[in-house]
SERO-4910 file (N, C-alpha, C, O; in steps of 0.05 Angstrom, whole numbers):
BEGIN
 pado doro    nc1    nc2    nc3   cac1   cac2   cac3    cc1    cc2    cc3    oc1    oc2    oc3
  Lys    A   -582   -243   -146   -574   -256   -121   -557   -238   -104   -561   -236    -79
  Val    A   -537   -224   -116   -520   -205   -101   -527   -177   -110   -516   -168   -130
  Lys    A   -545   -164    -95   -556   -139   -105   -542   -114    -94   -544    -93   -106
  Thr    A   -529   -116    -71   -517    -92    -59   -487    -96    -54   -477   -118    -53
  Val    A   -474    -74    -50   -445    -75    -44   -441    -88    -17   -420   -101    -13
  Asp    A   -460    -86      1   -458    -99     27   -457   -130     24   -442   -143     37
  Glu    A   -475   -140      6   -475   -169      1   -449   -178    -12   -438   -198     -5
  Ala    A   -440   -162    -32   -414   -168    -45   -391   -167    -25   -373   -184    -27
  Phe    A   -392   -148     -7   -371   -145     13   -370   -170     31   -348   -180     37
  Glu    A   -392   -180     40   -393   -204     57   -382   -228     42   -367   -244     54
  Ile    A   -388   -231     17   -378   -253      1   -348   -250     -3   -333   -269      0
  Ala    A   -339   -225     -9   -311   -220    -14   -294   -226     11   -273   -239      9
  Lys    A   -304   -218     35   -289   -224     60   -288   -254     65   -267   -264     75
  Ala    A   -309   -268     59   -310   -297     65   -295   -314     45   -283   -334     53
  Glu    A   -296   -306     20   -286   -324     -1   -261   -314    -17   -248   -329    -31
  Ile    A   -255   -288    -14   -232   -277    -29   -210   -268    -11   -187   -279    -13
  Asp    A   -215   -249      7   -194   -239     24   -207   -226     48   -223   -207     45
  Lys    A   -200   -235     72   -213   -224     96   -206   -195    101   -219   -181    116
  Asn    A   -185   -185     88   -176   -157     91   -187   -138     71   -181   -114     72
  Val    A   -204   -147     53   -216   -130     33   -235   -110     47   -247   -116     67
  Ser    A   -238    -86     35   -256    -66     45   -277    -59     24   -274    -67      1
  Lys    A   -298    -46     32   -319    -38     13   -307    -20     -9   -317    -20    -31
  Asp    A   -286     -4     -2   -274     13    -21   -260     -2    -44   -253      9    -64
  Asp    A   -256    -28    -40   -242    -45    -60   -262    -58    -79   -254    -75    -95
  Ile    A   -288    -52    -76   -309    -65    -91   -325    -45   -107   -333    -24    -97
  Tyr    A   -331    -52   -132   -350    -36   -148   -364    -54   -167   -355    -76   -173
  Gln    A   -387    -45   -177   -402    -61   -196   -397    -52   -224   -397    -28   -230
  Met    A   -393    -71   -242   -390    -67   -271   -409    -86   -285   -403   -110   -288
  Asn    A   -431    -75   -294   -451    -91   -307   -460   -114   -289   -470   -110   -267
  Arg    A   -456   -139   -298   -465   -162   -283   -446   -170   -260   -453   -186   -243
  Trp    A   -423   -157   -259   -402   -166   -241   -397   -146   -218   -399   -122   -222
  Trp    A   -391   -157   -195   -379   -142   -173   -349   -147   -175   -340   -170   -173
  Val    A   -333   -126   -180   -305   -128   -183   -292   -122   -156   -298   -102   -143
  Val    A   -274   -139   -147   -261   -137   -121   -231   -136   -125   -219   -155   -136
  Phe    A   -218   -114   -117   -189   -112   -118   -178   -121    -91   -188   -113    -70
  Tyr    A   -156   -136    -92   -144   -146    -68   -115   -154    -74   -107   -154    -97
  Glu    A   -100   -160    -53    -72   -169    -56    -72   -199    -52    -83   -209    -32
  Asp    A    -59   -213    -70    -57   -242    -66    -36   -249    -45    -25   -231    -33
  Lys    A    -31   -275    -41    -13   -284    -20     16   -274    -24     31   -274     -5
  Asp    A     23   -266    -48     49   -256    -54     50   -226    -53     71   -214    -59
  Gly    A     28   -213    -46     28   -184    -45     23   -170    -71     27   -146    -74
  Val    A     15   -185    -91     10   -174   -118    -19   -166   -120    -38   -181   -113
  Lys    A    -24   -141   -129    -51   -131   -133    -64   -146   -155    -54   -148   -177
  Thr    A    -88   -156   -150   -103   -171   -170   -132   -166   -165   -140   -150   -148
  Gln    A   -149   -179   -181   -177   -175   -177   -192   -201   -179   -183   -220   -192
  Ala    A   -215   -201   -167   -234   -223   -168   -260   -212   -177   -264   -187   -177
  Arg    A   -278   -229   -186   -305   -220   -194   -325   -238   -181   -322   -262   -178
  Ile    A   -347   -225   -173   -370   -239   -162   -393   -236   -181   -400   -213   -187
  Asp    A   -404   -257   -191   -426   -256   -209   -451   -247   -194   -460   -261   -175
  Ala    A   -462   -224   -201   -485   -213   -187   -510   -230   -190   -528   -229   -173
  Val    A   -511   -246   -211   -535   -263   -216   -534   -289   -201   -553   -298   -189
  Thr    A   -510   -302   -201   -507   -328   -188   -493   -328   -161   -497   -347   -145
  Gly    A   -477   -308   -156   -462   -307   -131   -436   -321   -133   -421   -323   -113
  Glu    A   -429   -333   -156   -404   -347   -159   -381   -328   -159   -383   -305   -168
  Val    A   -358   -338   -148   -334   -321   -145   -312   -332   -165   -308   -356   -167
  Tyr    A   -300   -313   -179   -278   -320   -198   -254   -303   -190   -256   -279   -187
  Thr    A   -231   -316   -186   -207   -302   -178   -185   -304   -199   -188   -319   -219
  Gly    A   -164   -289   -195   -140   -292   -212   -140   -274   -237   -125   -279   -256
  Tyr    A   -156   -253   -237   -155   -234   -260   -131   -217   -256   -126   -206   -235
  Asp    A   -116   -213   -278    -93   -195   -277   -101   -166   -276   -121   -158   -288
  Val    A    -86   -150   -261    -90   -121   -260    -67   -109   -276    -44   -116   -271
  Pro    A    -73    -91   -295    -51    -79   -311    -30    -66   -293    -36    -56   -271
  Ala    A     -5    -68   -301     17    -58   -285     14    -29   -277     21    -21   -255
  Trp    A      3    -12   -295      0     16   -289    -21     21   -267    -21     42   -255
  Cys    A    -38      1   -262    -57      4   -240    -43      0   -213    -54      8   -193
  Gln    A    -20    -13   -214     -6    -19   -189     13      3   -181     24      1   -159
  Glu    A     17     23   -197     36     43   -192     29     61   -168     47     69   -153
  Gly    A      4     67   -164     -4     84   -143    -29     74   -129    -39     52   -135
  Ala    A    -37     89   -109    -62     82    -95    -86     87   -113    -83    100   -134
  Gly    A   -108     77   -105   -133     84   -120   -138     65   -143   -150     73   -163
  Tyr    A   -131     40   -141   -137     21   -162   -165     10   -157   -168    -14   -151
  Gly    A   -185     27   -160   -212     17   -155   -223     26   -128   -244     17   -120
  Arg    A   -209     43   -115   -218     52    -88   -236     76    -91   -233     92   -110
  Gly    A   -254     78    -74   -273    101    -74   -296     94    -56   -295     74    -41
  Pro    A   -317    110    -56   -339    105    -38   -357     82    -47   -381     85    -50
  Gly    A   -346     58    -51   -362     35    -59   -364     31    -89   -366      9    -98
  Tyr    A   -363     53   -104   -364     51   -133   -342     68   -145   -340     91   -137
  Ala    A   -326     56   -162   -305     72   -175   -317     89   -198   -334     79   -213
  Arg    A   -309    113   -199   -318    130   -221   -294    144   -234   -273    147   -221
  Gly    A   -296    151   -259   -275    165   -273   -253    146   -281   -257    121   -283
  Ser    A   -229    156   -285   -207    140   -295   -192    125   -273   -173    110   -280
  Gly    A   -200    127   -249   -186    114   -227   -191     84   -224   -178     72   -207
  His    A   -209     73   -240   -215     45   -235   -198     25   -251   -201      1   -247
  Cys    A   -181     35   -268   -161     18   -282   -172     -6   -296   -162    -28   -294
  Met    A   -193     -2   -311   -205    -25   -326   -197    -24   -355   -211    -35   -373
  Gly    A   -174    -10   -361   -164    -10   -388   -175     12   -406   -173     11   -430
  Tyr    A   -187     32   -393   -198     54   -409   -178     77   -412   -186     99   -421
  Gly    A   -153     73   -405   -134     95   -407   -129    106   -379   -143    100   -360
  Arg    A   -109    123   -378   -102    133   -352   -106    163   -350   -101    175   -329
***
């Protein structure tokens, strides 16, 4: 149902955070992972199910991901150790 980053981006802007950018979104298996700041300014993540289009929010982001820029940012897809999904730093 959600096949491209453009489709995930439109859903993220409408249902997660209007300030999200394409650089805040990448695909991990079945999920589109979206990094954003919640209403308190805390970096967090949401996921969009690529099969159903359902949105899930409130995933915690490890504290070390919040230390610097680049918590999942890149040209639409995060590569390497910069995506902070618990694979080490």
